[in-house]
C-alpha positions, 0 to 999 in steps of 0.5 A: 648646449650649456645648462645653467641653474641660478639660486638667488637669496635676497633680503632688501631692494639693493640685494634684489638689484644686485641679484637681478644684475648677476642673473642678467650677466649669467644669462648673457654669458650663457647665450654667448657661450652657446654662440662661441660653441658654434664656432668650435664646430666649424671645420674648414677642412670639410669640403676642401678636399675631394670635389668640394673646392672650398677654401681652407684659408681664413675669411670673414663673412662675405669678405673680400680678402680670402688668403690661402695657399696656392699649390701644385700647378696653380689650377685649383679653383680654391688654390688648395689641394691635399697634394702638391707643393705650396707655391705661396699664399695669394690674397683672393680666391673663390670658394666651392666653384667648378669650371676654370679658376679665377683670382689667386692674386698677389702671391706672398712666399717666405723663403730662405737663401738666395732670392729666386723669381721662379721655382720657389715652391716648397713641400709642406709639413704640419698643416693646420686648418681651422676657423680664423687661421691657417698655418703650415711649415714650408719644409724646404725653408724651415719657415712656419707660415701663419695667416689670419684675416679681416674683411679686406686685409690679412696678416701673416706671421713667418717664423724663420730659422737663423739666417742672413737671408730670410726673404718675403717674395711678392709675386705680382704676376701670379694667378690661378690658371689652366696651364698651357704647359706644365710649370706655366704660371698664370698662363703663358703667351700662346705659341704659333698655332695655339688657341687660347685656353678656354676659361683660363686667366692670364696677366695683362699688366703688373707692377711692384714698388718698394715704398720703404724697407718695411712697405711694398705696394703694387698691383696685378691686372688679369683677364679671362677666367671662368666667366670668360672675362674680356676686359680686365680686373685689377687687384691693388695691394699695400703690405707692411712688415714690423721688421725693416728689411736689410736689403730689397729688390725687384724682378722682371722676367727672370732678371733680379735687380737687387736694390731696385725699387720699381718694376712693371710688366706687360702681358704675360710678363713676370714681375715681383719684389722682395724684402730680405732680413737677417734673422735669429732662430725662431724670429718672427716677422709679421706682415699685414697686407690690404687689398683693393679693386680701386687703388693702392691708396684704398688698399693702404686705407683698408689695411690701416682701418682693419689691422692697425697693429701687428697683433696676429692673435687679435686679428684671429680672435676678431675673425672668430668673434665675427663668425660667432655672431653670424653663426648665432643666427641658428642654434642647434640644441642636443645635436651630436658632435658630427651633426653640429660639425657638419651644420656649422661648417655648412653655415660658414660655407654658405656665408663666404660668397658672394663678396661684399665690395661696397665702396670697392666698385671701380666701374661706377659710383653709387650709394647702393651696396655692391656685391661681386662673385655671384658664382652663380645664381643658377647654383645659389637661388634654390638654397643659399639665397632663401637661407639668407632671406630667412636668417640674414634678411639685411644681408640678402636685401643688400645682395638684391639691391646690388643686383638691381644696381648692376642692371641700372648701370650695365643694363642686365641682371647678372646670373654669374659675375666675377672680377666685376664682369658679368658671365656666365649664364648657366641656365635661365635668367635666375636673378628673377628667382632671387628677386622673386623669392625676396619679393614673395617673402616681403623683404623690405628696403627694395625698389620693387618697381625697379626690380620688376623692370630689370626682370622684364628686360630679361624676359623680353629683350634679345641679349647681344651676348646670351652667354653673358646676360639675358635669355638665349633663345628668347625670340623662340620663347616668345614666338613658339613657346619654347627654345628650339634646338636652332634657337640656342644651346641647352634649349630644353633646360632653358625652356624649363627654367624660363617657365619658372622665371616667368612665374616670378614675373607673374607673381610680382606683376600681380602684387604690383597691380600689373594685371595684363602682365600677370596674365601674360607671364602666368601663361608663359610659365606653362610653356614647359608643357610644349616640350612634354613628349607624352609618347616617349617612355623609358622603364615604364615611365611615360612622358619626358621633356624632350628637345624640339626643332623650330619646326616642331619635330622632336630631337631624334636619337633621344634618350632620357639619360643624355646630359649636356653642357655649354653648346649642347642641344639638350640640357645643361648639367643634367638629363631629362629624368631630372629636368622632367621633374623640375617644375617648381611653379606647378607641381600639381600640373606636373602630376597631372602630366605624369598620369596622377598621384600614383603614377607620379609617386611611382615615377619618383620612386624609380628616379631615386632608385635609378643610377641615372636619377637623383644627383645630390650634388647638382642643383636641378634636382635639389627640390625633387625629394620634396615633390612627394609632398604634393602627392600626399606622401610626405613620409617618402620625402622624409625617408629620401631626405634622411637617406641623402643626409646620411649617405652624401654628407659626412665631416671629412675633407671629401664630405659633400656631394661635389663642388659646394657651388658657392655654398649651395650644397652646404645650404641644402644640408642645413635645410635638410637637417633642420626639417624645412626646405624652401621652394625658391621664389614662393612663400613656401617651406616644405617639411622634411624630417628634422634630424636634430631634437631642437633648432632655433632660428633667429628670424629678425626683429628679436623673433625666433622660430623653434623646430622641435622634433621629439624622439627624433633619431636615425630610426625615428625619421617619420613625423607622427603629428605636428603642433604649431604654437600649441595647435594641431598642424596638418600641412606639410609646408609652412609659409614665410609669415608663419616662421618669421612671426615667431613661434614653435612647431613641435613634431612627434617622430616615430619609426613608421610612416603616419598619415599626419599631413592631411591638409592641403598640398603646397600651392601650384600655378595651375591651382585656381585658388593660388592665383 
């Protein structure tokens, strides 16, 4: 952090005024310098490699356009991978996601020589990935390509060699896909006897037209993808160059038509257009492109509004300045460069999705915000959404209002949504967790009666398409108190999540004065116990969550390490070891089921030492390191969190544990580093082990909350004592109000555990005083 000392000598009122003005300006400079320093630490290369799947290209916070390279077989979710030739630069991507790919629309590729409608990829050299811009040399063509972006438009700068045939190709039939055959682009028509590829995309229509020698427009319409979209989404574009083309043309299929101004294609057809220039050595051609989900006219408006001039440096600088403001929500003090790099890159990644498409909704007219690319709430409700509630409450308010508005117009709250299409539902109806978290933390500006009605629809109605919406197996849930193997796939994990979801309804019902509903949903929040098999044991651990048949019999041939996915008869993306500890609404009740505090501590110890136990890259276990707190062993939470931070996160391309899951993995790191962690859906932040000496959270209304950890280090990971606003503090958890009211908590750190957290444990649904 910058330190600034000021000495002022004044002799009259005028000089006093000047001195105060100078001091104000210097302090303002100090603050802006600190915030500018935050952007210096953002490294988009982190998590772009390995399984992280984050985007390397420039993007704005929650921005609609996410330009970047698509490489190799076009099957990477982010478009990019460390190996493979660059096929071009498309304008839409998702960040940090698994499953089948989505988007990769409107691909642009600069080339040299004869125009080709296929096989125009190039090896790369000198790839530079940094905040606000991306650059690479396409070795095949000796063309330098640079990209910067605004929110709904991007700007490209191509530096060509001397040639009479410098081209810009516009491939309007391109998308990311799971390929049927090597070399396929955006899937191909299935041959006789071939089945559709699950979670793949393909083009259903596309077009391009030459507006003038400096302007190309068109659209791509796509179906399928990760969320099994059954209708279509359309991305429109308008692109303008600063240099008139000498010639131009279009293609359909493999047929090139020089001088043609229009091309249209149907399902699985290839279409595109090109502009061709004569360039001298190192001549730069700048292109700017706007996109829209509404129309070409709206794409043109987005372009002219956001990037009126051909000023590449200005667009890049504006992008960085915007991120500087966003990242200033949290200030690190005296962190190491490695910590600051991981932290601010994680904060950057946590603010890429969902995407703000307010005014870009082609499905209905509304005055409410509209967000898309919830990918998925099952991933983000535990960390990313609570993080935004804390440091960007206005943003989270708009996200919540968008979810409610989607329910108003489509009848269901989404769990996953992309391409203006709801799906997939990965676990419970976890919009309840997002809405409940916002309600518990008193987020203003939300129609809570509408929110409750939307949540209750999930809790009571049988969905016609449970893969897309609502709760699969809800009839079992209401009649027998659990989801049976016959009632739905992934029945055990759904049972655990529905119990937590219903607790959110109970809390909101209580606050809204709906006492009968409160009692009903509070009781249903305990249904997880109906899958607790107390007779089953492994490795000296007694009692596990176990799937049951509708007649009450247990699943045979069961073991606690079994892990399933779509269509399975047990758990989703984890095993019983993890889900048996996933009771965030009633940890006290879970401790009793496990045989008391000592047995529970032993069980957690075994869980973290087992090769089939904790997975830092999978959301159902996110809260588990903090469960020790309910059993009175905050020191063990501190040790586990520090171990995870040190062993699973590092400032490298493969530096996070798995897919970033739309920022969820990054947000876990943020909370772990600063020393607090949300129990999502409740007014509770659990205290871990702050790993930086001081951090300041800007929590709204000009208020700040500072977490100071005196003498913190790799060795000094244990809290010895705590003071909140100058008074002794003995709880291992904080409330939202204690943080957002502003203030300072000071921890004295040391190398050995200390019995400082002698106050009451965090609340649980089975505590009589928590109701």
